[in-house]
C-alpha positions as CSV (number, residue, x, y, z in Angstrom):
1,M,24.7,13.2,-100.9
2,R,24.8,16.1,-98.4
3,K,27.8,18.3,-97.9
4,G,30.2,16.6,-95.4
5,E,28.8,13.1,-95.9
6,G,31.3,12.4,-98.7
7,D,34.3,13.2,-96.5
8,L,33.2,10.9,-93.8
9,L,32.4,8.1,-96.2
10,N,35.6,8.6,-97.9
11,R,37.3,8.3,-94.5
12,C,35.4,5.0,-93.8
13,C,36.4,3.5,-97.1
14,A,40.1,4.4,-96.5
15,A,40.0,2.9,-93.0
16,L,38.4,-0.3,-94.2
17,A,41.0,-0.6,-97.1
18,H,43.7,-0.1,-94.6
19,A,42.3,-2.7,-92.3
20,E,42.1,-5.2,-95.1
21,S,45.7,-4.5,-96.3
22,L,46.8,-5.5,-92.8
23,Q,44.7,-8.6,-92.6
24,R,42.6,-7.0,-89.8
25,L,39.2,-6.5,-91.6
26,R,36.3,-7.8,-89.5
27,T,33.2,-9.3,-91.1
28,L,30.0,-10.8,-90.0
29,R,29.1,-14.5,-90.8
30,P,25.6,-16.0,-89.9
31,V,25.9,-18.9,-87.4
32,V,23.3,-21.5,-86.8
33,T,23.2,-23.2,-83.3
34,G,26.4,-21.4,-82.5
35,A,26.5,-21.4,-78.5
36,G,27.4,-25.0,-78.1
37,A,30.0,-27.6,-78.7
38,R,29.1,-27.7,-82.4
39,L,28.0,-24.7,-84.8
40,T,26.8,-24.6,-88.2
41,I,28.2,-22.2,-90.8
42,E,27.1,-22.2,-94.4
43,G,25.6,-25.7,-93.8
44,R,28.7,-27.3,-92.4
45,S,29.0,-28.5,-88.8
46,L,32.2,-27.4,-87.0
47,V,33.7,-28.1,-83.6
48,N,33.2,-24.8,-81.9
49,L,36.2,-23.5,-80.2
50,G,35.0,-19.9,-80.0
51,S,32.1,-19.9,-77.4
52,N,32.3,-18.7,-73.9
53,N,29.3,-20.8,-72.8
54,Y,31.6,-22.8,-70.7
55,L,29.1,-24.9,-68.9
56,G,26.7,-25.4,-71.6
57,L,23.9,-23.7,-69.8
58,A,22.7,-21.7,-72.8
59,E,21.2,-25.0,-74.0
60,H,20.3,-26.5,-70.8
61,P,16.6,-27.5,-70.7
62,R,16.0,-25.9,-67.2
63,V,17.4,-22.7,-68.4
64,K,15.4,-22.6,-71.7
65,A,12.1,-23.6,-69.8
66,A,12.6,-20.7,-67.3
67,A,13.0,-18.2,-70.2
68,S,10.0,-19.6,-72.1
69,A,7.8,-19.4,-69.0
70,A,8.8,-15.7,-68.4
71,I,8.0,-14.8,-72.0
72,E,4.6,-16.3,-71.8
73,R,4.0,-14.3,-68.6
74,D,5.7,-11.0,-69.4
75,G,6.3,-10.9,-73.1
76,V,9.7,-10.1,-74.7
77,G,10.9,-6.6,-73.9
78,A,11.0,-4.8,-70.6
79,G,9.6,-1.7,-72.0
80,A,11.5,0.8,-70.0
81,S,14.4,1.3,-67.8
82,R,14.5,-0.2,-64.3
83,L,13.8,3.1,-62.7
84,L,10.7,3.7,-64.7
85,T,8.4,0.7,-65.4
86,G,11.1,-1.9,-66.4
87,H,11.8,-3.4,-63.0
88,R,10.5,-6.9,-62.4
89,S,10.5,-9.4,-59.6
90,D,12.8,-11.5,-61.9
91,H,15.4,-8.8,-61.5
92,E,15.2,-8.8,-57.7
93,D,15.3,-12.7,-57.6
94,L,18.4,-12.7,-60.0
95,E,20.2,-10.1,-57.9
96,A,19.5,-11.9,-54.8
97,A,20.9,-15.1,-56.4
98,I,24.0,-13.2,-57.6
99,A,24.7,-11.9,-54.1
100,R,24.2,-15.3,-52.6
101,L,26.6,-16.8,-55.2
102,K,29.3,-14.1,-54.7
103,G,28.8,-13.8,-50.9
104,T,28.0,-10.2,-50.7
105,E,25.2,-8.1,-49.3
106,A,23.6,-7.0,-52.6
107,A,24.1,-7.0,-56.4
108,L,22.8,-5.0,-59.3
109,V,22.2,-6.3,-62.9
110,F,23.0,-4.2,-66.0
111,S,21.9,-5.0,-69.6
112,S,25.3,-6.0,-70.7
113,G,28.8,-6.5,-69.2
114,Y,30.1,-3.7,-71.1
115,L,27.5,-1.3,-69.8
116,A,28.3,-2.5,-66.2
117,N,32.0,-1.5,-66.7
118,I,31.4,1.9,-68.4
119,G,28.8,2.7,-65.8
120,V,30.2,1.6,-62.5
121,I,33.7,3.2,-62.8
122,P,32.6,6.8,-63.6
123,A,30.0,6.4,-60.8
124,L,32.8,5.8,-58.3
125,M,35.8,7.7,-59.6
126,G,36.3,11.2,-61.0
127,R,38.8,14.0,-61.5
128,G,41.4,14.2,-58.7
129,D,41.3,10.2,-58.3
130,V,43.7,7.7,-59.7
131,I,43.0,4.3,-61.4
132,F,45.6,1.7,-61.9
133,A,44.5,-0.8,-64.8
134,D,46.3,-3.9,-66.1
135,R,47.6,-3.4,-69.5
136,D,45.5,-6.4,-70.8
137,D,42.3,-5.2,-69.2
138,H,39.1,-5.6,-71.4
139,A,38.2,-2.6,-73.6
140,S,35.1,-2.0,-71.5
141,L,37.1,-1.5,-68.3
142,I,39.6,1.0,-70.1
143,E,36.6,2.9,-71.5
144,G,35.1,3.0,-68.1
145,C,38.4,4.3,-66.6
146,R,38.7,7.0,-69.3
147,A,35.1,8.1,-69.0
148,S,35.6,8.8,-65.3
149,G,38.0,11.6,-65.8
150,A,40.3,10.0,-63.2
151,R,44.0,9.9,-64.0
152,L,44.6,6.5,-65.6
153,R,48.0,4.5,-65.0
154,V,48.7,1.1,-66.6
155,Y,50.6,-1.7,-64.8
156,R,51.7,-5.2,-65.8
157,R,50.6,-8.1,-63.6
158,D,54.0,-9.7,-63.9
159,R,55.6,-6.5,-62.6
160,L,53.8,-5.8,-59.3
161,D,57.0,-4.1,-58.0
162,R,56.3,-1.3,-60.4
163,L,52.6,-1.1,-59.4
164,Q,53.9,-0.9,-55.7
165,T,56.1,2.1,-56.7
166,L,53.3,3.8,-58.6
167,L,51.0,3.4,-55.5
168,A,53.6,4.9,-53.2
169,Q,54.2,7.9,-55.5
170,R,50.4,8.7,-56.2
171,P,48.9,12.0,-54.7
172,R,47.8,11.8,-51.0
173,S,44.3,13.2,-52.0
174,G,41.6,11.6,-54.0
175,A,40.4,7.9,-54.3
176,V,42.6,5.2,-55.6
177,L,41.2,2.1,-57.7
178,I,42.9,-0.9,-58.8
179,V,41.0,-2.6,-61.8
180,T,41.7,-6.0,-63.2
181,E,40.3,-9.0,-64.9
182,S,40.4,-12.1,-62.9
183,V,40.7,-14.4,-66.0
184,F,42.2,-12.4,-68.8
185,S,40.1,-12.9,-71.9
186,M,42.7,-13.1,-74.5
187,E,45.6,-14.8,-72.6
188,G,43.6,-17.1,-70.3
189,D,45.8,-16.5,-67.4
190,L,44.8,-15.4,-63.9
191,A,45.4,-12.1,-62.2
192,P,47.7,-12.3,-58.9
193,L,44.6,-11.3,-57.0
194,P,45.9,-11.8,-53.5
195,D,48.9,-9.7,-54.2
196,L,46.7,-6.9,-55.7
197,V,44.4,-7.0,-52.7
198,D,47.4,-6.9,-50.2
199,L,48.9,-3.9,-52.2
200,A,45.5,-2.0,-52.2
201,E,45.0,-2.4,-48.5
202,R,48.6,-1.3,-47.7
203,H,48.1,1.9,-49.9
204,G,44.5,2.8,-49.1
205,A,43.2,1.6,-52.5
206,S,40.1,-0.2,-53.5
207,V,40.0,-3.3,-55.9
208,M,37.5,-4.0,-58.7
209,V,37.7,-7.2,-60.3
210,D,36.2,-8.2,-63.7
211,D,35.0,-11.8,-63.0
212,A,33.3,-12.3,-66.4
213,H,35.3,-15.5,-67.3
214,A,35.6,-16.8,-63.7
215,T,32.0,-16.7,-62.5
216,G,30.7,-20.3,-62.7
217,V,34.1,-21.6,-63.6
218,L,36.6,-20.8,-60.7
219,G,36.1,-22.0,-57.1
220,T,34.7,-25.2,-55.7
221,R,31.2,-23.7,-55.8
222,G,31.8,-21.8,-58.9
223,S,31.4,-18.5,-57.4
224,G,34.5,-17.0,-59.0
225,S,37.9,-15.7,-58.3
226,S,37.3,-14.6,-54.7
227,E,36.5,-18.1,-53.8
228,H,39.4,-19.5,-55.9
229,W,41.9,-17.3,-54.0
230,N,40.0,-17.6,-50.6
231,L,39.4,-13.9,-50.6
232,Q,35.7,-13.9,-49.7
233,D,36.2,-11.8,-46.7
234,R,38.2,-9.0,-48.5
235,P,36.7,-5.8,-49.7
236,I,36.4,-6.5,-53.5
237,I,34.1,-5.0,-55.8
238,Q,32.9,-7.9,-58.0
239,M,31.8,-7.3,-61.6
240,G,30.7,-10.1,-63.8
241,T,28.6,-11.2,-66.7
242,L,25.7,-13.5,-67.2
243,S,26.6,-14.2,-70.8
244,K,29.4,-16.6,-70.4
245,A,29.3,-19.6,-68.1
246,L,25.8,-18.6,-67.0
247,G,24.6,-18.9,-70.7
248,A,22.3,-15.7,-70.7
249,L,23.0,-12.1,-71.2
250,G,23.8,-9.1,-69.0
251,G,26.3,-7.8,-66.5
252,F,26.3,-7.3,-62.8
253,V,28.2,-5.8,-59.8
254,A,28.1,-7.4,-56.3
255,G,29.3,-5.8,-53.2
256,P,28.1,-3.9,-50.1
257,K,24.4,-2.7,-50.2
258,I,25.6,1.0,-50.0
259,L,27.7,0.5,-53.1
260,I,24.6,-1.0,-55.0
261,D,22.2,1.9,-53.7
262,H,25.0,4.5,-55.0
263,L,25.1,2.8,-58.4
264,V,21.2,2.9,-58.8
265,N,21.5,6.7,-58.4
266,R,24.8,7.4,-60.3
267,A,25.5,4.6,-62.9
268,K,24.3,6.3,-66.2
269,S,24.5,3.1,-68.1
270,F,22.0,1.5,-65.6
271,I,19.7,4.7,-65.3
272,Y,19.3,5.4,-68.9
273,T,19.2,1.9,-70.5
274,T,16.1,-0.4,-71.0
275,A,16.0,-3.1,-68.4
276,L,17.2,-6.6,-69.1
277,P,14.1,-8.5,-70.3
278,A,12.4,-10.7,-67.6
279,A,13.0,-13.9,-69.7
280,I,16.7,-13.3,-69.6
281,A,16.7,-12.6,-66.0
282,A,14.8,-15.7,-65.3
283,A,17.2,-17.7,-67.4
284,A,20.2,-16.5,-65.6
285,F,18.5,-17.1,-62.2
286,E,17.9,-20.7,-63.2
287,A,21.6,-21.0,-64.5
288,I,22.8,-19.9,-61.1
289,R,20.7,-22.5,-59.4
290,I,22.3,-25.2,-61.5
291,V,25.8,-23.9,-60.8
292,E,24.9,-24.1,-57.1
293,D,23.3,-27.5,-57.4
294,D,25.2,-29.4,-59.9
295,P,29.1,-29.5,-59.9
296,E,29.2,-32.0,-62.8
297,P,29.3,-29.6,-65.6
298,R,32.3,-27.8,-64.0
299,R,34.1,-31.0,-63.4
300,R,33.6,-31.9,-67.2
301,L,34.8,-28.5,-68.1
302,W,38.1,-28.8,-66.2
303,A,38.7,-32.4,-67.5
304,N,38.2,-31.1,-71.2
305,R,40.4,-28.2,-70.5
306,L,43.2,-30.4,-69.2
307,F,43.0,-32.7,-72.3
308,W,43.1,-29.9,-74.8
309,H,45.7,-27.7,-73.1
310,D,48.1,-30.7,-72.7
311,G,47.4,-31.7,-76.2
312,V,48.1,-28.2,-77.7
313,R,51.2,-27.8,-75.8
314,G,52.4,-31.3,-76.7
315,L,52.2,-30.1,-80.4
316,G,54.8,-27.4,-79.6
317,F,52.5,-24.5,-79.4
318,D,52.8,-21.6,-77.0
319,T,49.6,-21.1,-75.1
320,F,50.9,-18.0,-73.1
321,N,50.3,-18.7,-69.4
322,S,46.7,-19.9,-69.7
323,A,45.4,-21.5,-66.5
324,S,41.7,-21.4,-67.5
325,P,39.5,-22.8,-70.2
326,I,40.6,-20.0,-72.5
327,I,43.7,-21.4,-74.3
328,P,45.2,-19.1,-76.8
329,I,47.5,-20.4,-79.5
330,R,50.3,-17.9,-80.2
331,I,51.0,-17.3,-83.9
332,G,52.5,-13.8,-84.2
333,S,51.8,-12.7,-87.8
334,D,48.3,-11.3,-88.5
335,A,48.3,-12.9,-91.9
336,L,49.4,-16.3,-90.7
337,A,46.9,-16.4,-87.9
338,V,44.1,-15.5,-90.5
339,E,45.4,-18.4,-92.7
340,M,45.4,-20.8,-89.8
341,A,41.9,-19.9,-88.8
342,S,40.7,-20.3,-92.4
343,A,42.5,-23.7,-92.7
344,L,41.1,-24.9,-89.4
345,A,37.6,-24.0,-90.6
346,A,38.2,-26.1,-93.8
347,E,39.1,-29.1,-91.5
348,G,35.9,-28.8,-89.6
349,V,37.0,-26.6,-86.6
350,Y,35.9,-23.1,-85.9
351,A,38.6,-21.2,-83.8
352,P,38.5,-17.4,-84.0
353,V,41.6,-15.5,-84.9
354,I,42.5,-12.5,-82.6
355,R,44.5,-9.7,-84.1
356,P,45.4,-6.0,-83.1
357,P,44.0,-3.7,-81.9
358,T,42.5,-6.3,-79.5
359,V,45.9,-7.7,-78.7
360,P,49.4,-6.0,-79.2
361,A,51.0,-6.0,-82.6
362,G,53.1,-9.1,-83.3
363,S,51.0,-11.3,-80.9
364,A,48.1,-12.4,-83.2
365,R,46.7,-15.8,-82.0
366,I,44.0,-18.3,-82.4
367,R,41.8,-18.1,-79.3
368,T,40.4,-21.5,-78.2
369,S,37.8,-21.8,-75.4
370,I,36.7,-25.2,-74.0
371,L,33.3,-26.2,-72.9
372,A,31.9,-28.7,-70.7
373,T,29.7,-30.1,-73.5
374,H,32.7,-30.9,-75.9
375,T,33.0,-34.6,-76.3
376,V,36.3,-36.5,-76.5
377,E,35.6,-36.9,-80.1
378,D,35.2,-33.2,-80.7
379,L,38.6,-32.5,-79.0
380,V,40.4,-35.4,-80.8
381,L,39.1,-34.1,-84.2
382,A,40.1,-30.5,-83.3
383,L,43.6,-31.4,-82.0
384,A,44.3,-33.5,-85.2
385,A,43.3,-30.5,-87.2
386,V,45.5,-28.2,-85.3
387,E,48.5,-30.7,-85.8
388,R,47.8,-31.0,-89.6
389,V,47.3,-27.3,-90.2
390,G,50.3,-26.2,-88.0
391,K,52.6,-28.6,-89.8
392,R,51.5,-27.3,-93.1
393,L,52.1,-23.8,-92.3
394,G,55.4,-24.6,-90.5
395,L,54.1,-23.7,-87.0
396,A,54.3,-27.1,-85.4
């Protein structure tokens, strides 16, 4: 062992032991066929309440066929970044489809949603600027804010009067950006987007919305939060992912063409990352076509969501202010949440436990997410398991 290695490894060992003592140690478990309504772990089939594959498009025959055809044509990897030799017609087709779905002039695809957020925000904001972020914004949004060097102020979406005060007090020089998720990934509630846009326009600020859990889910056409709130004509920077309702992988930003041209030149996580494989771009393109052509998966998703939400609430559980297919079950104690997740797995239900630092201390929860592909039998089985385990643990 070289000098210095021991200290670092000892530090890692101590950190792992501390996390384990707090019931916060994370481990990896191999999953078979894990994107859909059922997954297999250690040879057992479980109802899957942990996937973000809301419309079931990750397994859709058209999506799989599009990916397979692209692999046969172009192989697996892209080979280089988009600005070198990694750019393909599949990327252009996908970006045009995203812009069409989002109702914007243009769009730009990144290799992941995380890369989009940590690349876009620093490309737009810098020292002397101010960013206002919701306290529950995704880690990638917060990392992007910090990386920009701009001053970061945190607000609460249930206290927009405070945000209004902060906006009024901010320095007159520099740019101002309000950053929010549209559907909060750990609470399942919706951001008050119309109020945020109104505040931004009154105070000369811009708005960036992370539409990861809204794209394909919200709106009559499934285009996301702007359609849901009837804000299509308002100047919102729309970020999103291809890895949730669209069933593929990657992130994107949609907006004016001048914004996209700027990001091609300034977003480091775009410039210095290998391009999304053509097969994934082709799959995501086909998924968008399905979203546009077939409203039935979205209808099934919302019917399943209503059944599950009403059922869980009927058992006496607190589901925060969920208004989406993300329905968390508040537990509170880390240890009790871990025990409930383990007991549910024994009952044939996979429902992940969410603990600090992902959520605030004392708010550990079981995060359930509902899919269009869940059957009534799946949901009835899972609901009965939640009831039995909840009663056994004194939670219901």
